C-alpha positions in Angstrom: -12.9 -8.7 13.7 -13.4 -5.0 15.1 -16.0 -5.4 17.9 -17.6 -2.1 18.5 -17.1 -0.7 14.6 -20.3 0.1 13.1 -22.5 -2.0 15.3 -26.0 -1.1 14.8 -29.2 -1.5 17.6 -31.6 -3.6 16.1 -33.4 -3.3 19.9 -35.9 -1.1 18.2 -37.5 -3.6 15.9 -38.3 -6.4 18.4 -41.3 -6.4 21.0 -40.6 -6.7 24.5 -36.8 -5.0 25.0 -38.2 -2.0 26.7 -39.5 -5.1 29.2 -38.9 -4.4 32.9 -38.5 -7.4 35.1 -38.4 -7.9 39.0 -35.0 -9.0 41.0 -34.2 -10.7 44.4 -33.4 -7.2 45.8 -37.1 -6.5 44.8 -36.0 -3.7 42.5 -36.9 -3.7 38.3 -34.7 -3.9 35.2 -35.1 -4.4 31.3 -34.7 -7.9 30.2 -31.4 -8.8 29.4 -32.8 -12.2 26.8 -29.5 -14.3 25.8 -31.9 -17.0 25.3 -32.6 -16.7 21.5 -32.1 -20.7 20.8 -34.9 -21.9 22.9 -37.4 -18.8 21.0 -37.1 -15.9 19.4 -39.4 -12.6 20.4 -41.4 -11.5 17.1 -40.1 -8.1 15.1 -42.4 -5.4 15.9 -42.9 -5.5 11.9 -44.1 -9.5 12.7 -46.6 -8.0 14.9 -47.8 -4.7 12.3 -48.9 -7.2 9.8 -50.1 -10.2 12.2 -52.7 -7.0 13.1 -52.9 -5.1 10.2 -53.7 -8.4 8.3 -56.0 -9.7 11.2 -59.7 -8.0 10.0 -58.8 -9.8 7.0 -58.9 -13.2 8.5 -59.7 -16.1 6.5 -60.2 -19.6 5.7 -57.7 -20.9 3.0 -59.2 -23.3 0.6 -62.5 -23.3 1.8 -64.5 -20.2 0.9 -65.1 -17.9 -2.7 -65.8 -14.0 -0.5 -63.4 -11.7 -0.5 -61.2 -12.5 2.3 -61.3 -16.0 2.2 -59.5 -15.9 -2.0 -56.8 -12.7 0.0 -56.4 -15.1 2.9 -55.9 -18.0 0.2 -53.2 -15.5 -2.4 -51.0 -14.5 0.6 -50.2 -17.8 2.5 -49.4 -19.4 -1.3 -47.5 -16.5 -2.0 -45.5 -16.9 1.7 -43.9 -20.0 -0.5 -42.2 -17.8 -3.0 -40.6 -15.9 -0.1 -39.7 -19.0 1.8 -38.1 -20.6 -1.3 -36.7 -17.3 -2.6 -34.6 -16.7 1.2 -32.5 -19.9 0.8 -32.9 -20.5 -2.9 -34.9 -23.1 -3.1 -35.1 -25.1 -7.1 -39.0 -24.4 -7.2 -39.1 -27.3 -10.3 -37.7 -29.9 -7.8 -38.5 -28.9 -4.2 -42.1 -28.3 -2.0 -42.8 -25.6 0.8 -45.3 -27.3 3.2 -45.8 -25.5 6.1 -46.3 -27.3 9.4 -45.7 -26.6 13.4 -42.7 -26.6 13.5 -39.8 -28.9 13.7 -40.0 -31.7 15.1 -43.1 -32.0 12.9 -41.7 -30.8 9.3 -39.2 -34.1 10.3 -41.9 -36.3 11.9 -43.2 -36.3 8.6 -40.6 -36.8 6.7 -39.4 -39.3 8.4 -43.7 -41.2 8.1 -43.4 -40.2 4.3 -39.8 -42.1 4.1 -41.3 -45.2 5.7 -43.9 -45.5 2.8 -41.2 -46.7 0.7 -37.8 -47.0 2.6 -37.6 -50.5 4.2 -34.1 -51.8 4.4 -32.1 -48.0 4.1 -30.4 -47.1 7.3 -31.1 -43.9 7.9 -27.7 -41.6 9.2 -28.2 -38.9 11.6 -25.1 -37.5 14.3 -24.1 -37.6 18.0 -25.2 -33.7 17.8 -28.9 -33.6 17.1 -31.5 -32.3 19.0 -33.9 -35.0 19.8 -36.7 -33.9 17.0 -33.6 -35.2 14.4 -33.2 -38.7 16.4 -36.9 -39.4 17.6 -38.7 -39.5 15.4 -36.1 -41.8 13.2 -35.7 -44.3 15.4 -39.3 -44.7 15.9 -38.8 -45.7 11.8 -35.8 -47.0 10.7 -32.2 -48.2 11.3 -30.1 -46.0 12.5 -26.1 -44.9 12.9 -24.9 -41.9 14.0 -21.7 -40.1 13.0 -19.4 -39.3 15.5 -17.5 -36.3 16.5 -14.1 -34.5 16.3 -12.3 -33.9 20.1 -14.5 -30.4 20.1 -17.5 -31.7 19.3 -18.0 -30.8 15.7 -19.1 -33.6 13.3 -16.7 -35.8 11.9 -16.7 -35.9 7.9 -14.3 -38.9 7.5 -16.5 -40.6 10.3 -19.7 -39.8 8.2 -18.2 -41.1 5.0 -16.9 -44.4 6.5 -19.9 -45.6 7.9 -21.1 -44.6 4.0 -18.8 -46.4 2.8 -19.7 -49.1 5.6 -23.2 -49.9 4.9 -22.0 -49.9 1.1 -25.2 -48.0 -0.3 -27.6 -48.8 2.1 -28.0 -45.5 3.6 -30.8 -43.3 2.5 -31.0 -40.3 4.6 -27.9 -38.4 6.3 -29.9 -36.1 8.6 -28.2 -33.5 9.9 -28.1 -30.3 12.1 -27.6 -27.1 10.2 -26.1 -25.8 13.7 -25.4 -27.6 17.1 -28.3 -25.7 19.9 -25.7 -26.6 21.6 -22.2 -25.4 21.1 -23.1 -23.2 18.2 -20.8 -25.1 15.7 -21.9 -24.8 12.1 -22.0 -27.5 9.8 -20.2 -27.8 6.5 -23.8 -28.9 4.6 -23.0 -29.0 1.3 -19.2 -30.9 2.1 -22.4 -33.2 4.1 -24.5 -33.0 1.2 -21.8 -34.0 -1.1 -20.3 -36.8 0.3 -24.2 -38.3 0.6 -25.1 -37.7 -2.8 -21.6 -39.8 -4.3 -23.1 -42.5 -1.7 -26.4 -42.7 -3.3 -27.9 -41.0 0.0 -30.3 -37.4 0.0 -29.7 -35.3 3.1 -31.8 -33.4 5.4 -30.8 -30.6 7.5 -32.7 -29.4 10.1 -31.9 -25.8 10.1 -33.9 -25.1 13.0 -31.0 -22.7 14.3 -29.1 -22.3 11.1 -32.0 -20.2 9.5 -32.0 -17.3 12.1 -28.5 -16.4 12.1 -27.1 -17.3 8.3 -27.5 -17.3 4.6 -28.8 -20.7 4.1 -28.5 -21.5 -0.4 -30.2 -24.8 -0.9 -28.6 -24.7 -3.9 -29.8 -26.4 -7.8 -31.0 -30.0 -8.3 -28.8 -31.1 -10.9 -25.6 -29.5 -8.1 -24.0 -32.3 -6.0 -24.2 -30.4 -3.1 -27.8 -29.5 -3.5 -29.8 -29.9 0.2 -32.5 -32.7 -0.9 -34.6 -31.6 2.6 -34.7 -27.9 4.9 -36.6 -28.1 7.9 -37.1 -25.0 10.3 -39.4 -22.9 12.9 -40.6 -20.1 12.7 -40.7 -19.2 16.4 -36.9 -19.5 15.5 -36.9 -16.8 13.7 -39.2 -13.6 15.4 -42.3 -15.5 14.4 -43.2 -17.5 17.0 -46.6 -18.0 16.0 -47.2 -21.6 15.7 -45.6 -21.7 12.0 -42.8 -24.3 10.1 -41.0 -25.2 7.2 -40.3 -28.2 5.3 -39.4 -27.7 2.3 -38.6 -31.6 -0.1 -38.3 -33.2 -3.3 -41.5 -33.0 -5.1 -42.2 -36.6 -5.8 -41.1 -38.0 -2.8 -44.7 -36.0 -1.5 -46.5 -36.8 -4.2 -47.1 -40.6 -4.6 -48.6 -42.8 -1.8 -50.6 -41.3 1.7 -50.4 -37.8 3.3 -49.1 -38.7 6.7 -51.7 -37.0 8.3 -54.8 -37.4 6.9 -58.4 -34.9 6.8 -60.2 -32.0 5.0 -57.7 -30.7 2.9 -55.6 -33.3 1.8 -58.1 -34.7 -1.4 -59.9 -34.7 -4.7 -62.9 -36.5 -4.2 -63.7 -39.0 -1.3 -66.2 -41.9 -1.7 -67.2 -44.8 0.2 -65.1 -46.7 -0.9 -62.4 -44.4 -2.2 -60.1 -41.3 -2.3 -58.0 -39.1 -4.3 -55.3 -37.4 -3.0 -54.8 -33.9 -3.5 -52.0 -32.4 -5.3 -48.6 -31.6 -3.3 -47.6 -29.6 -1.2 -51.9 -29.2 -0.3 -52.5 -32.9 0.6 -49.5 -32.7 3.1 -51.4 -30.1 4.9 -54.0 -31.4 6.4 -56.9 -29.4 8.1 -57.5 -25.3 8.8 -53.7 -23.7 7.5 -52.0 -21.7 10.5 -52.6 -18.6 8.2 -51.3 -16.2 10.9 -48.9 -18.1 11.8 -47.7 -17.9 7.1 -48.7 -13.9 7.6 -45.9 -13.8 10.3 -43.3 -15.8 8.8 -43.7 -13.6 5.5 -42.7 -10.2 7.0 -39.9 -11.8 9.4 -38.2 -12.8 6.2 -38.8 -9.8 4.4 -37.3 -8.1 7.4 -34.2 -10.5 7.7 -33.5 -9.9 4.0 -33.8 -6.0 4.5 -31.5 -6.1 7.2 -29.8 -8.7 5.6 -28.7 -12.3 6.7 -24.7 -11.7 6.1 -25.1 -8.2 8.0 -26.4 -10.3 10.8 -23.9 -13.1 11.0 -21.2 -11.0 11.0 -22.5 -8.7 14.2 -23.5 -11.9 15.5 -20.5 -13.2 14.9 -18.8 -9.7 16.2 -20.1 -10.6 19.7 -19.8 -14.1 20.2 -15.9 -13.5 19.6 -16.2 -10.8 22.1 -17.8 -12.8 24.9 -16.1 -16.0 24.7 -12.5 -14.1 25.0 -14.1 -12.4 27.9 -15.2 -15.6 29.3 -12.0 -17.6 28.3 -10.4 -14.7 31.2 -12.6 -16.1 34.1 -11.3 -18.5 36.4 -13.3 -21.8 37.0 -15.1 -21.5 33.8 -15.3 -24.0 31.7 -16.7 -23.3 27.8 -17.4 -26.1 25.6 -17.2 -26.8 22.0 -14.3 -25.5 20.2 -14.4 -21.6 21.7 -11.3 -20.8 19.6 -13.0 -21.1 16.2 -15.4 -17.9 16.1 -15.6 -18.9 12.2 -17.8 -21.8 11.9 -20.5 -21.9 14.7 -23.5 -18.7 15.4 -24.4 -17.2 18.3 -24.6 -19.9 21.0 -22.3 -20.3 23.7 -22.6 -23.4 26.5 -20.4 -23.1 29.7 -20.1 -24.6 33.3 -18.8 -22.6 36.6 -16.5 -25.1 38.1 -19.1 -26.4 41.5 -22.0 -24.4 40.8 -24.3 -26.5 39.6 -25.4 -25.7 36.1 -29.6 -24.7 37.3 -27.3 -22.5 40.6 -26.0 -20.9 38.0 -28.8 -19.7 36.1 -31.0 -18.7 38.4 -28.3 -16.5 39.8 -28.2 -14.2 35.9 -31.9 -14.3 36.1 -32.5 -13.2 40.5 -29.5 -10.7 40.6 -29.5 -9.5 36.8 -32.5 -10.0 35.0 -30.5 -12.2 32.1 -32.5 -14.9 31.1 -30.2 -18.3 30.1 -31.1 -21.7 29.8 -30.1 -24.1 31.3 -29.5 -28.2 31.1 -29.2 -30.9 28.2 -31.0 -28.8 25.8 -33.1 -31.6 24.2 -29.6 -33.6 23.4 -29.0 -35.5 26.3 -26.4 -37.4 23.8 -24.6 -34.2 22.7 -24.1 -33.1 26.4 -23.9 -36.6 27.5 -20.2 -36.8 25.5 -19.6 -33.0 25.8 -19.7 -33.6 30.2 -17.1 -36.2 29.2 -20.2 -38.6 30.7 -19.5 -42.5 32.2 -21.7 -45.4 31.0 -21.2 -46.0 35.5 -23.1 -42.4 35.0 -25.7 -42.1 32.2 -26.6 -45.4 34.2 -27.3 -43.6 37.6 -29.2 -41.4 35.7 -31.2 -44.3 34.2 -31.4 -45.5 37.7 -32.6 -42.8 39.2 -34.4 -40.4 36.7 -35.4 -37.5 39.3 -31.6 -37.9 40.0 -30.2 -33.8 39.5 -29.2 -33.9 35.8 -25.8 -32.7 35.2 -26.2 -30.0 32.3 -24.8 -26.7 30.9 -25.4 -23.0 31.2 -26.5 -21.9 27.6 -26.5 -18.2 25.8 -27.4 -18.0 22.8 -27.4 -14.3 20.9 -29.9 -12.8 18.7 -29.7 -9.9 16.4 -31.2 -7.4 19.0 -28.0 -8.0 21.8 -25.5 -5.9 22.4 -21.7 -5.9 24.1 -23.5 -3.9 27.1 -25.2 -6.7 28.0 -22.2 -9.0 27.2 -20.3 -7.0 29.9 -23.1 -7.0 32.6 -23.2 -11.3 32.4 -19.2 -10.7 32.1 -19.4 -9.2 35.5 -22.2 -10.8 37.9 -20.1 -13.9 36.8 -17.0 -12.6 37.9 -18.5 -11.8 41.1 -19.9 -15.5 41.5 -16.7 -17.1 40.6 -15.3 -15.0 43.6 -18.2 -14.9 45.6 -19.4 -18.9 45.0 -19.5 -19.9 49.0 -22.4 -16.6 49.0 -24.4 -17.2 46.4 -25.1 -20.7 47.2 -26.1 -19.7 50.7 -28.1 -17.1 49.0 -29.8 -19.8 46.3 -29.8 -22.7 47.5 -30.1 -26.7 45.9 -29.0 -29.7 46.1 -28.5 -30.8 43.1 -24.4 -31.6 43.0 -22.4 -33.6 40.0 -23.1 -37.4 38.7 -19.1 -37.8 39.3 -15.8 -36.4 39.3 -15.0 -38.2 35.0 -17.2 -35.5 34.8 -15.8 -33.1 32.5 -17.7 -30.4 35.1 
């Protein structure tokens, strides 16, 4: 890869990149936002679309006035934008608007619980809690193991599919990890799941802003059955998410949430549910969020997802090469594989709690990162090699300073100069740990010497 070759400057496309924030010395500096895996700022085109639409805002599928009809047309047209963005098979699948990825997965879990009574859901130890806990509530579960780099093991997935002999009804995995940035070969897992009679759900929250996704036609053996993602991860932070799934799954039975907008006819003793997808979108829809999502996807298409992916991978490789040269920095995941990942890097500095490092970066240079377990505690526990005793100690003392990591995550607007500022400060921290610990005191400490911390 060539780090500086024709690197575009996309800062002008994003709201808030020119905002100055205070430092501990009383000065102000432009924020460096390396916390894009948590949420992304809105694109300027998204804000323009929302503001332009605001005077025309009205209820969806409820009124007969011009504004209501216009709002409804835009709302439904965005389903096509979403479908085209991921190459959805429109004969097989439907687009359901939800609040976020978490709600989407809960909706699928609750819907499948109506028809699956003795089946098994196969997830993985790499998942965000949102692709774990909703399944625990309704099903018996098992988990795909990881290899020694923290990547999903395709071999272990097949072993478990064989072991359960057709009882696994769904394989549900992340398209990309919010901890290590590892990118799953979603079509290889889809092909494997289908071979053993299971469907596949891809949590696309981290994948969709950084890499092109092709759900493929339903007749393909590596077709993606369910895809979920959030608008706020792809520069449209206005409370809209997407659930794509088979029409037939949602066509029958009761909606997972009932109320206004889900019915055709209601009598004192009976209900006739509306058609898909409307029966699964209870209440007044978030048209502003949908307008934002539509504008975001159109802008991403204009920029080109392959271009965005390559640019962010170049930046990631550059950063990893710099980090690897700094003494006492531990990088998690496969730092040598820059092809099968997105722009997420997690690390620790030996002798410093992750929260202290994050605080120093913020107060000294205006660098925003995330520290902790990133709502993926089982994965982080494995990457840190925590023992059962370590975990039991955490259970006994839930307020105990938690082990974790520092995460940097890139967006399309980050650049090499920002990485250079990060690297320069990390080098200072490593060389002057006592100074920074005195300046930013903390009672946090590592749990045990067994942890890779």
